[in-house]
FINUVO-461741 format. One line per 2 residues: number of its first residue (from 1); for each residue z, x, y of C-alpha. Coordinates in steps of 0.1 Angstrom, whole numbers, plus 5000, padded with zeros to 4 digits. Example, Ala and Ser with C-alpha at 12.3 -4.5 7.8 and 13.67 -1.06 7.14 Angstrom:
FINUVO-461741
1) 5078 5123 4955 ~ 5071 5137 4989
END
This chain:
FINUVO-461741
1) 3480 9220 6162 ~ 3461 9196 6185
3) 3458 9160 6193 ~ 3447 9148 6158
5) 3468 9170 6137 ~ 3487 9142 6120
7) 3455 9126 6109 ~ 3443 9159 6094
9) 3477 9162 6077 ~ 3473 9126 6063
11) 3439 9136 6047 ~ 3456 9167 6030
13) 3485 9146 6018 ~ 3461 9119 6005
15) 3444 9146 5983 ~ 3478 9156 5970
17) 3486 9120 5962 ~ 3453 9116 5943
19) 3461 9148 5923 ~ 3496 9134 5915
21) 3481 9101 5903 ~ 3457 9120 5881
23) 3485 9140 5867 ~ 3505 9109 5859
25) 3476 9092 5842 ~ 3466 9122 5821
27) 3481 9120 5785 ~ 3500 9151 5776
29) 3513 9165 5744 ~ 3551 9169 5745
31) 3562 9205 5748 ~ 3591 9203 5724
33) 3613 9233 5718 ~ 3591 9257 5738
35) 3621 9275 5753 ~ 3642 9277 5721
37) 3676 9263 5715 ~ 3699 9256 5744
39) 3730 9277 5750 ~ 3762 9263 5738
41) 3782 9246 5765 ~ 3819 9246 5772
43) 3841 9216 5778 ~ 3858 9218 5812
45) 3888 9195 5821 ~ 3894 9182 5856
47) 3916 9157 5874 ~ 3893 9132 5893
49) 3896 9129 5931 ~ 3886 9092 5934
51) 3902 9078 5902 ~ 3939 9076 5897
53) 3950 9089 5863 ~ 3984 9097 5848
55) 3998 9132 5855 ~ 3990 9142 5819
57) 3955 9129 5818 ~ 3922 9147 5827
59) 3885 9139 5825 ~ 3861 9162 5807
61) 3827 9176 5816 ~ 3803 9202 5802
63) 3795 9236 5818 ~ 3776 9267 5809
65) 3802 9293 5797 ~ 3787 9320 5819
67) 3788 9298 5850 ~ 3824 9289 5842
69) 3834 9325 5839 ~ 3817 9333 5872
71) 3830 9304 5893 ~ 3863 9293 5878
73) 3884 9322 5893 ~ 3873 9312 5928
75) 3879 9275 5921 ~ 3914 9281 5907
77) 3921 9307 5934 ~ 3953 9306 5954
79) 3952 9282 5983 ~ 3924 9260 5970
81) 3929 9223 5965 ~ 3907 9224 5934
83) 3913 9230 5897 ~ 3893 9234 5865
85) 3904 9244 5830 ~ 3887 9251 5797
87) 3919 9243 5777 ~ 3933 9209 5773
89) 3969 9220 5768 ~ 3994 9191 5767
91) 3970 9168 5786 ~ 3950 9140 5771
93) 3914 9132 5779 ~ 3908 9099 5796
95) 3875 9081 5793 ~ 3862 9070 5827
97) 3829 9050 5824 ~ 3800 9066 5842
99) 3821 9095 5856 ~ 3806 9127 5869
101) 3830 9153 5882 ~ 3825 9170 5916
103) 3805 9202 5912 ~ 3801 9234 5932
105) 3766 9248 5931 ~ 3761 9285 5939
107) 3727 9301 5947 ~ 3725 9339 5951
109) 3698 9364 5956 ~ 3701 9402 5961
111) 3670 9403 5982 ~ 3651 9380 6005
113) 3621 9378 5982 ~ 3602 9346 5987
115) 3569 9338 5970 ~ 3542 9313 5982
117) 3533 9292 5952 ~ 3508 9264 5946
119) 3519 9233 5927 ~ 3500 9227 5895
121) 3504 9189 5900 ~ 3496 9183 5937
123) 3478 9215 5947 ~ 3501 9219 5977
125) 3516 9252 5986 ~ 3554 9257 5988
127) 3579 9285 5991 ~ 3596 9296 5959
129) 3629 9312 5964 ~ 3638 9336 5936
131) 3675 9338 5926 ~ 3702 9326 5903
133) 3718 9292 5904 ~ 3751 9284 5887
135) 3774 9254 5889 ~ 3808 9244 5877
137) 3828 9211 5879 ~ 3861 9209 5897
139) 3888 9184 5903 ~ 3919 9180 5924
141) 3949 9203 5920 ~ 3976 9181 5936
143) 3977 9143 5939 ~ 3968 9141 5976
145) 3940 9168 5976 ~ 3908 9157 5994
147) 3874 9165 5978 ~ 3858 9179 6009
149) 3888 9200 6019 ~ 3890 9214 5983
151) 3853 9222 5984 ~ 3855 9240 6017
153) 3883 9262 6003 ~ 3864 9269 5971
155) 3833 9277 5992 ~ 3852 9303 6013
157) 3866 9319 5981 ~ 3832 9321 5965
159) 3816 9336 5996 ~ 3844 9362 5997
161) 3841 9370 5960 ~ 3803 9376 5962
163) 3800 9393 5995 ~ 3776 9420 5983
165) 3745 9396 5980 ~ 3722 9391 6009
167) 3716 9354 6003 ~ 3743 9331 5993
169) 3744 9293 5994 ~ 3773 9271 5982
171) 3768 9234 5980 ~ 3787 9204 5968
173) 3776 9177 5944 ~ 3801 9149 5950
175) 3821 9132 5923 ~ 3806 9099 5911
177) 3823 9070 5893 ~ 3805 9039 5880
179) 3770 9052 5890 ~ 3741 9051 5866
181) 3727 9085 5856 ~ 3691 9092 5866
END
């Protein structure tokens, strides 16, 4: 790179900043309903990790039905400390203000295809990884289950269930209680 590489990088990033400021100050027409109607979502029921609820109470969250069908068997698999259900059964839903259930996020790609793309906003180049992302909420199975231990068990079950894909990434979005949504 050289002795003054950081200064040259600053000049490039300054141009990207100016492009971003121009983008923000340009009035745009809202692009409403350009992708058609959203898919119907499914209500999933979980027992929170960080909030104590009665044994017959659960919290609810929304999930894409396809993602639920793909990930719920691994979440509910034998030996995992996690649980998710699409039926309420004899339980009752408890309202926890500003609650977001823990989520497992799964990225898969059958090939290692990566495209170099250029941002329309900043003009900077970036790597665009093609693939499918899916996510599903989960909660604890037993009273003393730990969120991270449950996630690690779910991650192992998902990686085993989808062993045929070349690229697999499983990540955790931690449970949040009392946090404003962005």
